[in-house]
Biopython code that builds the backbone (N, CA, C, O; Angstrom):
import numpy as np
from Bio.PDB.StructureBuilder import StructureBuilder

atoms = [
    (1, "MET", "N", (0.818, -1.195, 0.000)),
    (1, "MET", "CA", (0.000, 0.000, 0.000)),
    (1, "MET", "C", (0.866, 1.264, 0.000)),
    (1, "MET", "O", (0.636, 2.178, -0.792)),
    (2, "SER", "N", (1.851, 1.309, 0.883)),
    (2, "SER", "CA", (2.703, 2.500, 0.928)),
    (2, "SER", "C", (3.547, 2.628, -0.335)),
    (2, "SER", "O", (3.863, 3.738, -0.764)),
    (3, "TRP", "N", (3.913, 1.492, -0.932)),
    (3, "TRP", "CA", (4.691, 1.526, -2.171)),
    (3, "TRP", "C", (3.896, 2.179, -3.289)),
    (3, "TRP", "O", (4.432, 2.998, -4.035)),
    (4, "ASP", "N", (2.633, 1.828, -3.412)),
    (4, "ASP", "CA", (1.786, 2.411, -4.461)),
    (4, "ASP", "C", (1.619, 3.917, -4.255)),
    (4, "ASP", "O", (1.634, 4.680, -5.221)),
    (5, "THR", "N", (1.460, 4.343, -3.012)),
    (5, "THR", "CA", (1.327, 5.766, -2.709)),
    (5, "THR", "C", (2.609, 6.503, -3.078)),
    (5, "THR", "O", (2.572, 7.571, -3.690)),
    (6, "TRP", "N", (3.743, 5.918, -2.697)),
    (6, "TRP", "CA", (5.024, 6.540, -3.018)),
    (6, "TRP", "C", (5.224, 6.612, -4.523)),
    (6, "TRP", "O", (5.679, 7.629, -5.044)),
    (7, "LYS", "N", (4.883, 5.529, -5.226)),
    (7, "LYS", "CA", (5.059, 5.477, -6.672)),
    (7, "LYS", "C", (4.193, 6.521, -7.367)),
    (7, "LYS", "O", (4.648, 7.166, -8.312)),
    (8, "GLN", "N", (2.949, 6.700, -6.915)),
    (8, "GLN", "CA", (2.070, 7.711, -7.503)),
    (8, "GLN", "C", (2.620, 9.120, -7.250)),
    (8, "GLN", "O", (2.597, 9.975, -8.136)),
    (9, "GLY", "N", (3.106, 9.342, -6.044)),
    (9, "GLY", "CA", (3.691, 10.645, -5.727)),
    (9, "GLY", "C", (4.924, 10.926, -6.569)),
    (9, "GLY", "O", (5.110, 12.039, -7.062)),
    (10, "PHE", "N", (5.765, 9.913, -6.730)),
    (10, "PHE", "CA", (6.964, 10.082, -7.543)),
    (10, "PHE", "C", (6.599, 10.350, -8.993)),
    (10, "PHE", "O", (7.207, 11.206, -9.636)),
    (11, "SER", "N", (5.616, 9.631, -9.516)),
    (11, "SER", "CA", (5.196, 9.840, -10.907)),
    (11, "SER", "C", (4.674, 11.261, -11.111)),
    (11, "SER", "O", (4.982, 11.898, -12.118)),
    (12, "ALA", "N", (3.889, 11.756, -10.160)),
    (12, "ALA", "CA", (3.378, 13.127, -10.269)),
    (12, "ALA", "C", (4.529, 14.123, -10.220)),
    (12, "ALA", "O", (4.563, 15.067, -11.009)),
    (13, "TRP", "N", (5.471, 13.922, -9.302)),
    (13, "TRP", "CA", (6.624, 14.817, -9.193)),
    (13, "TRP", "C", (7.453, 14.789, -10.478)),
    (13, "TRP", "O", (7.861, 15.836, -10.980)),
    (14, "GLU", "N", (7.700, 13.588, -11.007)),
    (14, "GLU", "CA", (8.505, 13.455, -12.221)),
    (14, "GLU", "C", (7.843, 14.152, -13.401)),
    (14, "GLU", "O", (8.515, 14.821, -14.187)),
    (15, "LYS", "N", (6.531, 13.999, -13.528)),
    (15, "LYS", "CA", (5.819, 14.612, -14.654)),
    (15, "LYS", "C", (5.912, 16.132, -14.590)),
    (15, "LYS", "O", (6.214, 16.782, -15.591)),
    (16, "SER", "N", (5.653, 16.698, -13.411)),
    (16, "SER", "CA", (5.692, 18.166, -13.297)),
    (16, "SER", "C", (7.124, 18.692, -13.433)),
    (16, "SER", "O", (7.344, 19.731, -14.055)),
    (17, "THR", "N", (8.082, 17.993, -12.864)),
    (17, "THR", "CA", (9.477, 18.436, -12.926)),
    (17, "THR", "C", (10.012, 18.324, -14.347)),
    (17, "THR", "O", (10.699, 19.231, -14.817)),
    (18, "SER", "N", (9.711, 17.229, -15.038)),
    (18, "SER", "CA", (10.246, 17.063, -16.387)),
    (18, "SER", "C", (9.700, 18.112, -17.339)),
    (18, "SER", "O", (10.433, 18.594, -18.203)),
    (19, "SER", "N", (8.427, 18.479, -17.203)),
    (19, "SER", "CA", (7.893, 19.511, -18.099)),
    (19, "SER", "C", (8.542, 20.868, -17.798)),
    (19, "SER", "O", (8.830, 21.635, -18.717)),
    (20, "TYR", "N", (8.771, 21.165, -16.509)),
    (20, "TYR", "CA", (9.433, 22.421, -16.129)),
    (20, "TYR", "C", (10.865, 22.472, -16.658)),
    (20, "TYR", "O", (11.283, 23.474, -17.238)),
    (21, "VAL", "N", (11.613, 21.389, -16.456)),
    (21, "VAL", "CA", (13.015, 21.359, -16.890)),
    (21, "VAL", "C", (13.097, 21.420, -18.410)),
    (21, "VAL", "O", (13.986, 22.068, -18.961)),
    (22, "GLU", "N", (12.167, 20.743, -19.088)),
    (22, "GLU", "CA", (12.177, 20.779, -20.552)),
    (22, "GLU", "C", (11.944, 22.195, -21.065)),
    (22, "GLU", "O", (12.621, 22.636, -21.994)),
    (23, "LYS", "N", (10.999, 22.907, -20.474)),
    (23, "LYS", "CA", (10.739, 24.302, -20.877)),
    (23, "LYS", "C", (11.943, 25.189, -20.562)),
    (23, "LYS", "O", (12.321, 26.051, -21.355)),
    (24, "MET", "N", (12.541, 24.958, -19.378)),
    (24, "MET", "CA", (13.679, 25.780, -18.974)),
    (24, "MET", "C", (14.878, 25.558, -19.907)),
    (24, "MET", "O", (15.556, 26.513, -20.285)),
    (25, "LEU", "N", (15.133, 24.305, -20.272)),
    (25, "LEU", "CA", (16.298, 24.017, -21.106)),
    (25, "LEU", "C", (16.098, 24.396, -22.567)),
    (25, "LEU", "O", (17.067, 24.456, -23.324)),
    (26, "SER", "N", (14.873, 24.650, -22.971)),
    (26, "SER", "CA", (14.655, 25.108, -24.352)),
    (26, "SER", "C", (14.663, 26.638, -24.433)),
    (26, "SER", "O", (14.529, 27.202, -25.518)),
    (27, "ASN", "N", (14.815, 27.296, -23.308)),
    (27, "ASN", "CA", (14.850, 28.757, -23.253)),
    (27, "ASN", "C", (16.246, 29.252, -23.673)),
    (27, "ASN", "O", (17.242, 28.851, -23.071)),
    (28, "PRO", "N", (16.331, 30.111, -24.692)),
    (28, "PRO", "CA", (17.636, 30.623, -25.123)),
    (28, "PRO", "C", (18.370, 31.404, -24.033)),
    (28, "PRO", "O", (19.599, 31.464, -24.037)),
    (29, "GLY", "N", (17.632, 31.997, -23.110)),
    (29, "GLY", "CA", (18.263, 32.733, -22.015)),
    (29, "GLY", "C", (19.026, 31.823, -21.069)),
    (29, "GLY", "O", (19.928, 32.273, -20.363)),
    (30, "VAL", "N", (18.671, 30.558, -21.052)),
    (30, "VAL", "CA", (19.381, 29.581, -20.223)),
    (30, "VAL", "C", (20.463, 28.890, -21.043)),
    (30, "VAL", "O", (21.573, 28.670, -20.559)),
    (31, "LEU", "N", (20.136, 28.550, -22.282)),
    (31, "LEU", "CA", (21.081, 27.811, -23.125)),
    (31, "LEU", "C", (22.351, 28.597, -23.434)),
    (31, "LEU", "O", (23.445, 28.031, -23.428)),
    (32, "GLY", "N", (22.219, 29.889, -23.701)),
    (32, "GLY", "CA", (23.394, 30.710, -24.037)),
    (32, "GLY", "C", (24.423, 30.736, -22.923)),
    (32, "GLY", "O", (25.581, 30.389, -23.158)),
    (33, "PRO", "N", (24.043, 31.133, -21.723)),
    (33, "PRO", "CA", (25.014, 31.138, -20.631)),
    (33, "PRO", "C", (25.531, 29.739, -20.274)),
    (33, "PRO", "O", (26.700, 29.583, -19.920)),
    (34, "ALA", "N", (24.667, 28.726, -20.365)),
    (34, "ALA", "CA", (25.112, 27.359, -20.069)),
    (34, "ALA", "C", (26.164, 26.914, -21.076)),
    (34, "ALA", "O", (27.149, 26.273, -20.709)),
    (35, "ALA", "N", (25.955, 27.253, -22.347)),
    (35, "ALA", "CA", (26.933, 26.904, -23.376)),
    (35, "ALA", "C", (28.236, 27.659, -23.162)),
    (35, "ALA", "O", (29.319, 27.099, -23.335)),
    (36, "ALA", "N", (28.135, 28.913, -22.791)),
    (36, "ALA", "CA", (29.344, 29.706, -22.534)),
    (36, "ALA", "C", (30.119, 29.135, -21.349)),
    (36, "ALA", "O", (31.348, 29.074, -21.378)),
    (37, "LEU", "N", (29.404, 28.721, -20.313)),
    (37, "LEU", "CA", (30.046, 28.122, -19.145)),
    (37, "LEU", "C", (30.730, 26.812, -19.519)),
    (37, "LEU", "O", (31.865, 26.559, -19.115)),
    (38, "LEU", "N", (30.038, 25.987, -20.287)),
    (38, "LEU", "CA", (30.626, 24.714, -20.717)),
    (38, "LEU", "C", (31.871, 24.947, -21.570)),
    (38, "LEU", "O", (32.868, 24.242, -21.415)),
    (39, "THR", "N", (31.822, 25.917, -22.456)),
    (39, "THR", "CA", (32.977, 26.248, -23.285)),
    (39, "THR", "C", (34.155, 26.691, -22.420)),
    (39, "THR", "O", (35.293, 26.286, -22.657)),
    (40, "ALA", "N", (33.880, 27.518, -21.424)),
    (40, "ALA", "CA", (34.949, 27.979, -20.533)),
    (40, "ALA", "C", (35.546, 26.831, -19.735)),
    (40, "ALA", "O", (36.759, 26.776, -19.534)),
    (41, "VAL", "N", (34.704, 25.918, -19.282)),
    (41, "VAL", "CA", (35.198, 24.763, -18.518)),
    (41, "VAL", "C", (36.087, 23.882, -19.396)),
    (41, "VAL", "O", (37.139, 23.422, -18.952)),
    (42, "VAL", "N", (35.669, 23.648, -20.631)),
    (42, "VAL", "CA", (36.458, 22.803, -21.540)),
    (42, "VAL", "C", (37.792, 23.469, -21.863)),
    (42, "VAL", "O", (38.825, 22.801, -21.891)),
    (43, "LYS", "N", (37.781, 24.769, -22.106)),
    (43, "LYS", "CA", (39.028, 25.481, -22.400)),
    (43, "LYS", "C", (39.974, 25.456, -21.200)),
    (43, "LYS", "O", (41.185, 25.303, -21.359)),
    (44, "THR", "N", (39.414, 25.607, -20.003)),
    (44, "THR", "CA", (40.224, 25.547, -18.780)),
    (44, "THR", "C", (40.834, 24.165, -18.608)),
    (44, "THR", "O", (42.005, 24.039, -18.252)),
    (45, "LYS", "N", (40.051, 23.140, -18.856)),
    (45, "LYS", "CA", (40.547, 21.762, -18.740)),
    (45, "LYS", "C", (41.656, 21.509, -19.756)),
    (45, "LYS", "O", (42.661, 20.881, -19.423)),
    (46, "THR", "N", (41.492, 21.978, -20.966)),
    (46, "THR", "CA", (42.511, 21.814, -22.000)),
    (46, "THR", "C", (43.805, 22.518, -21.601)),
    (46, "THR", "O", (44.891, 21.954, -21.733)),
    (47, "ALA", "N", (43.686, 23.745, -21.116)),
    (47, "ALA", "CA", (44.880, 24.493, -20.683)),
    (47, "ALA", "C", (45.545, 23.811, -19.496)),
    (47, "ALA", "O", (46.773, 23.749, -19.423)),
    (48, "SER", "N", (44.756, 23.308, -18.582)),
    (48, "SER", "CA", (45.294, 22.594, -17.422)),
    (48, "SER", "C", (46.038, 21.335, -17.846)),
    (48, "SER", "O", (47.119, 21.044, -17.336)),
    (49, "ASP", "N", (45.455, 20.588, -18.782)),
    (49, "ASP", "CA", (46.115, 19.374, -19.278)),
    (49, "ASP", "C", (47.442, 19.702, -19.957)),
    (49, "ASP", "O", (48.434, 18.998, -19.766)),
    (50, "ARG", "N", (47.457, 20.762, -20.741)),
    (50, "ARG", "CA", (48.704, 21.167, -21.402)),
    (50, "ARG", "C", (49.766, 21.580, -20.386)),
    (50, "ARG", "O", (50.939, 21.232, -20.520)),
    (51, "ALA", "N", (49.338, 22.323, -19.373)),
    (51, "ALA", "CA", (50.286, 22.771, -18.346)),
    (51, "ALA", "C", (50.851, 21.580, -17.577)),
    (51, "ALA", "O", (52.051, 21.533, -17.308)),
    (52, "MET", "N", (50.013, 20.631, -17.225)),
    (52, "MET", "CA", (50.483, 19.453, -16.500)),
    (52, "MET", "C", (51.432, 18.623, -17.368)),
    (52, "MET", "O", (52.434, 18.105, -16.876)),
    (53, "SER", "N", (51.119, 18.501, -18.639)),
    (53, "SER", "CA", (51.982, 17.762, -19.555)),
    (53, "SER", "C", (53.349, 18.441, -19.660)),
    (53, "SER", "O", (54.383, 17.772, -19.631)),
    (54, "ALA", "N", (53.349, 19.761, -19.781)),
    (54, "ALA", "CA", (54.617, 20.504, -19.851)),
    (54, "ALA", "C", (55.402, 20.360, -18.551)),
    (54, "ALA", "O", (56.626, 20.226, -18.576)),
    (55, "TRP", "N", (54.706, 20.387, -17.417)),
    (55, "TRP", "CA", (55.378, 20.261, -16.118)),
    (55, "TRP", "C", (56.032, 18.893, -15.978)),
    (55, "TRP", "O", (57.179, 18.800, -15.541)),
    (56, "TRP", "N", (55.312, 17.816, -16.344)),
    (56, "TRP", "CA", (55.890, 16.468, -16.260)),
    (56, "TRP", "C", (57.071, 16.340, -17.226)),
    (56, "TRP", "O", (58.090, 15.737, -16.890)),
    (57, "SER", "N", (56.928, 16.905, -18.419)),
    (57, "SER", "CA", (58.014, 16.840, -19.404)),
    (57, "SER", "C", (59.239, 17.603, -18.920)),
    (57, "SER", "O", (60.372, 17.189, -19.166)),
    (58, "MET", "N", (59.011, 18.711, -18.235)),
    (58, "MET", "CA", (60.116, 19.517, -17.713)),
    (58, "MET", "C", (60.969, 18.673, -16.756)),
    (58, "MET", "O", (62.189, 18.834, -16.723)),
    (59, "TRP", "N", (60.364, 17.803, -15.998)),
    (59, "TRP", "CA", (61.081, 16.947, -15.055)),
    (59, "TRP", "C", (61.620, 15.687, -15.728)),
    (59, "TRP", "O", (62.257, 14.856, -15.080)),
    (60, "GLY", "N", (61.366, 15.549, -17.013)),
    (60, "GLY", "CA", (61.870, 14.379, -17.740)),
    (60, "GLY", "C", (61.038, 13.132, -17.525)),
    (60, "GLY", "O", (61.489, 12.024, -17.812)),
    (61, "LEU", "N", (59.825, 13.305, -17.023)),
    (61, "LEU", "CA", (58.946, 12.165, -16.778)),
    (61, "LEU", "C", (57.966, 12.010, -17.934)),
    (61, "LEU", "O", (57.614, 12.997, -18.580)),
    (62, "PRO", "N", (57.522, 10.790, -18.201)),
    (62, "PRO", "CA", (56.595, 10.599, -19.315)),
    (62, "PRO", "C", (55.213, 11.175, -18.998)),
    (62, "PRO", "O", (54.715, 11.051, -17.880)),
    (63, "THR", "N", (54.615, 11.798, -19.994)),
    (63, "THR", "CA", (53.260, 12.323, -19.842)),
    (63, "THR", "C", (52.266, 11.193, -20.088)),
    (63, "THR", "O", (52.651, 10.077, -20.436)),
    (64, "ARG", "N", (51.014, 11.489, -19.906)),
    (64, "ARG", "CA", (49.982, 10.475, -20.139)),
    (64, "ARG", "C", (50.012, 10.010, -21.596)),
    (64, "ARG", "O", (49.893, 8.816, -21.872)),
    (65, "ASN", "N", (50.169, 10.949, -22.521)),
    (65, "ASN", "CA", (50.226, 10.586, -23.937)),
    (65, "ASN", "C", (51.438, 9.697, -24.222)),
    (65, "ASN", "O", (51.345, 8.737, -24.987)),
    (66, "ASP", "N", (52.576, 10.025, -23.601)),
    (66, "ASP", "CA", (53.764, 9.191, -23.772)),
    (66, "ASP", "C", (53.501, 7.775, -23.267)),
    (66, "ASP", "O", (53.872, 6.794, -23.911)),
    (67, "GLN", "N", (52.863, 7.684, -22.117)),
    (67, "GLN", "CA", (52.566, 6.375, -21.540)),
    (67, "GLN", "C", (51.589, 5.597, -22.415)),
    (67, "GLN", "O", (51.743, 4.389, -22.600)),
    (68, "GLU", "N", (50.592, 6.280, -22.948)),
    (68, "GLU", "CA", (49.622, 5.615, -23.820)),
    (68, "GLU", "C", (50.279, 5.123, -25.106)),
    (68, "GLU", "O", (49.983, 4.024, -25.573)),
    (69, "ARG", "N", (51.178, 5.940, -25.685)),
    (69, "ARG", "CA", (51.900, 5.513, -26.893)),
    (69, "ARG", "C", (52.766, 4.298, -26.600)),
    (69, "ARG", "O", (52.805, 3.351, -27.386)),
    (70, "SER", "N", (53.461, 4.326, -25.467)),
    (70, "SER", "CA", (54.317, 3.192, -25.096)),
    (70, "SER", "C", (53.490, 1.938, -24.871)),
    (70, "SER", "O", (53.879, 0.850, -25.295)),
    (71, "LEU", "N", (52.366, 2.084, -24.213)),
    (71, "LEU", "CA", (51.498, 0.940, -23.966)),
    (71, "LEU", "C", (50.954, 0.381, -25.274)),
    (71, "LEU", "O", (50.848, -0.835, -25.436)),
    (72, "HIS", "N", (50.612, 1.257, -26.199)),
    (72, "HIS", "CA", (50.120, 0.806, -27.504)),
    (72, "HIS", "C", (51.201, 0.011, -28.237)),
    (72, "HIS", "O", (50.928, -1.056, -28.788)),
    (73, "LYS", "N", (52.420, 0.531, -28.240)),
    (73, "LYS", "CA", (53.523, -0.182, -28.887)),
    (73, "LYS", "C", (53.766, -1.530, -28.205)),
    (73, "LYS", "O", (54.000, -2.534, -28.878)),
    (74, "LEU", "N", (53.710, -1.551, -26.876)),
    (74, "LEU", "CA", (53.896, -2.788, -26.135)),
    (74, "LEU", "C", (52.815, -3.805, -26.492)),
    (74, "LEU", "O", (53.107, -4.990, -26.648)),
    (75, "ASN", "N", (51.581, -3.354, -26.621)),
    (75, "ASN", "CA", (50.493, -4.251, -27.018)),
    (75, "ASN", "C", (50.697, -4.776, -28.433)),
    (75, "ASN", "O", (50.415, -5.942, -28.710)),
    (76, "GLN", "N", (51.183, -3.924, -29.328)),
    (76, "GLN", "CA", (51.469, -4.377, -30.689)),
    (76, "GLN", "C", (52.550, -5.456, -30.685)),
    (76, "GLN", "O", (52.420, -6.477, -31.361)),
    (77, "LEU", "N", (53.616, -5.224, -29.921)),
    (77, "LEU", "CA", (54.693, -6.218, -29.837)),
    (77, "LEU", "C", (54.191, -7.522, -29.242)),
    (77, "LEU", "O", (54.561, -8.602, -29.702)),
    (78, "GLU", "N", (53.353, -7.425, -28.226)),
    (78, "GLU", "CA", (52.805, -8.622, -27.602)),
    (78, "GLU", "C", (51.944, -9.410, -28.590)),
    (78, "GLU", "O", (51.989, -10.640, -28.609)),
    (79, "SER", "N", (51.172, -8.717, -29.396)),
    (79, "SER", "CA", (50.349, -9.376, -30.414)),
    (79, "SER", "C", (51.220, -10.064, -31.453)),
    (79, "SER", "O", (50.953, -11.200, -31.847)),
    (80, "ARG", "N", (52.256, -9.375, -31.892)),
    (80, "ARG", "CA", (53.166, -9.976, -32.874)),
    (80, "ARG", "C", (53.864, -11.206, -32.297)),
    (80, "ARG", "O", (54.023, -12.214, -32.985)),
    (81, "LEU", "N", (54.277, -11.123, -31.040)),
    (81, "LEU", "CA", (54.923, -12.257, -30.385)),
    (81, "LEU", "C", (53.969, -13.440, -30.283)),
    (81, "LEU", "O", (54.369, -14.581, -30.515)),
    (82, "ALA", "N", (52.711, -13.178, -29.937)),
    (82, "ALA", "CA", (51.715, -14.252, -29.861)),
    (82, "ALA", "C", (51.514, -14.889, -31.228)),
    (82, "ALA", "O", (51.394, -16.110, -31.329)),
    (83, "ASP", "N", (51.474, -14.069, -32.294)),
    (83, "ASP", "CA", (51.339, -14.611, -33.651)),
    (83, "ASP", "C", (52.531, -15.488, -34.015)),
    (83, "ASP", "O", (52.367, -16.567, -34.584)),
    (84, "LEU", "N", (53.727, -15.020, -33.685)),
    (84, "LEU", "CA", (54.928, -15.819, -33.972)),
    (84, "LEU", "C", (54.931, -17.132, -33.201)),
    (84, "LEU", "O", (55.337, -18.165, -33.732)),
    (85, "GLU", "N", (54.474, -17.093, -31.939)),
    (85, "GLU", "CA", (54.400, -18.328, -31.147)),
    (85, "GLU", "C", (53.418, -19.314, -31.773)),
    (85, "GLU", "O", (53.676, -20.518, -31.800)),
    (86, "GLU", "N", (52.286, -18.804, -32.278)),
    (86, "GLU", "CA", (51.312, -19.673, -32.946)),
    (86, "GLU", "C", (51.896, -20.266, -34.221)),
    (86, "GLU", "O", (51.705, -21.450, -34.502)),
    (87, "GLN", "N", (52.606, -19.448, -34.992)),
    (87, "GLN", "CA", (53.231, -19.951, -36.219)),
    (87, "GLN", "C", (54.277, -21.001, -35.902)),
    (87, "GLN", "O", (54.356, -22.018, -36.592)),
    (88, "LEU", "N", (55.085, -20.776, -34.870)),
    (88, "LEU", "CA", (56.106, -21.738, -34.474)),
    (88, "LEU", "C", (55.466, -23.045, -34.026)),
    (88, "LEU", "O", (55.948, -24.121, -34.381)),
    (89, "ALA", "N", (54.395, -22.968, -33.256)),
    (89, "ALA", "CA", (53.701, -24.175, -32.807)),
    (89, "ALA", "C", (53.121, -24.926, -33.998)),
    (89, "ALA", "O", (53.185, -26.154, -34.045)),
    (90, "ALA", "N", (52.558, -24.205, -34.960)),
    (90, "ALA", "CA", (52.006, -24.851, -36.148)),
    (90, "ALA", "C", (53.109, -25.510, -36.966)),
    (90, "ALA", "O", (52.929, -26.611, -37.487)),
    (91, "THR", "N", (54.240, -24.841, -37.077)),
    (91, "THR", "CA", (55.370, -25.406, -37.827)),
    (91, "THR", "C", (55.883, -26.667, -37.144)),
    (91, "THR", "O", (56.166, -27.661, -37.814)),
    (92, "ARG", "N", (56.007, -26.642, -35.832)),
    (92, "ARG", "CA", (56.461, -27.815, -35.086)),
    (92, "ARG", "C", (55.482, -28.972, -35.227)),
    (92, "ARG", "O", (55.887, -30.122, -35.394)),
    (93, "THR", "N", (54.194, -28.661, -35.159)),
    (93, "THR", "CA", (53.180, -29.709, -35.320)),
    (93, "THR", "C", (53.253, -30.302, -36.718)),
    (93, "THR", "O", (53.153, -31.518, -36.879)),
    (94, "ALA", "N", (53.424, -29.463, -37.727)),
    (94, "ALA", "CA", (53.514, -29.945, -39.103)),
    (94, "ALA", "C", (54.770, -30.779, -39.299)),
    (94, "ALA", "O", (54.748, -31.771, -40.028)),
    (95, "ALA", "N", (55.863, -30.389, -38.656)),
    (95, "ALA", "CA", (57.120, -31.143, -38.793)),
    (95, "ALA", "C", (56.989, -32.509, -38.124)),
    (95, "ALA", "O", (57.566, -33.478, -38.617)),
    (96, "ARG", "N", (56.266, -32.617, -37.041)),
    (96, "ARG", "CA", (56.089, -33.897, -36.349)),
    (96, "ARG", "C", (55.201, -34.847, -37.137)),
    (96, "ARG", "O", (55.394, -36.062, -37.084)),
    (97, "THR", "N", (54.232, -34.310, -37.866)),
    (97, "THR", "CA", (53.298, -35.163, -38.588)),
    (97, "THR", "C", (53.813, -35.618, -39.935)),
    (97, "THR", "O", (53.248, -36.537, -40.528)),
    (98, "GLN", "N", (54.877, -34.998, -40.439)),
    (98, "GLN", "CA", (55.442, -35.435, -41.704)),
    (98, "GLN", "C", (56.277, -36.686, -41.503)),
    (98, "GLN", "O", (56.930, -36.846, -40.472)),
    (99, "PRO", "N", (56.254, -37.581, -42.498)),
    (99, "PRO", "CA", (57.100, -38.782, -42.395)),
    (99, "PRO", "C", (58.577, -38.407, -42.378)),
    (99, "PRO", "O", (58.963, -37.348, -42.872)),
    (100, "GLU", "N", (59.394, -39.280, -41.808)),
    (100, "GLU", "CA", (60.826, -39.032, -41.651)),
    (100, "GLU", "C", (61.548, -38.863, -42.987)),
    (100, "GLU", "O", (62.518, -38.108, -43.054)),
    (101, "GLY", "N", (61.126, -39.514, -44.017)),
    (101, "GLY", "CA", (61.818, -39.494, -45.304)),
    (101, "GLY", "C", (61.683, -38.184, -46.043)),
    (101, "GLY", "O", (62.431, -37.963, -46.996)),
    (102, "ARG", "N", (60.839, -37.359, -45.692)),
    (102, "ARG", "CA", (60.611, -36.111, -46.432)),
    (102, "ARG", "C", (61.472, -35.027, -45.993)),
    (102, "ARG", "O", (61.392, -33.920, -46.526)),
]
sb = StructureBuilder()
sb.init_structure("model")
sb.init_model(0)
sb.init_chain("A")
sb.init_seg("    ")
for serial, (resi, resn, name, xyz) in enumerate(atoms, 1):
    if name == "N":
        sb.init_residue(resn, " ", resi, " ")
    sb.init_atom(name, np.array(xyz, "f"), 0.0, 1.0, " ", f" {name:<3s}", serial, name[0])
structure = sb.get_structure()
């Protein structure tokens, strides 16, 4: 019984709130400043990332991009090594199954 009452109350709240928020977010007076704020936050984050990268590089330490590039190369080498191991195993299996005279 209490669950149904709570659910009805929540549904009423959600319906009224969603229509209000939808109207508010379609208002150009809200969208313009929100977009400007988001743009400023993204630009600040970009500048911060560049500054941190320069700071780590100044100390001779690898940046996140350096680490990601190294990890990518390491994964490529690991894949190539796995392929070579499979080829070697296949070659060994083929050599064992061939008759001695060949």
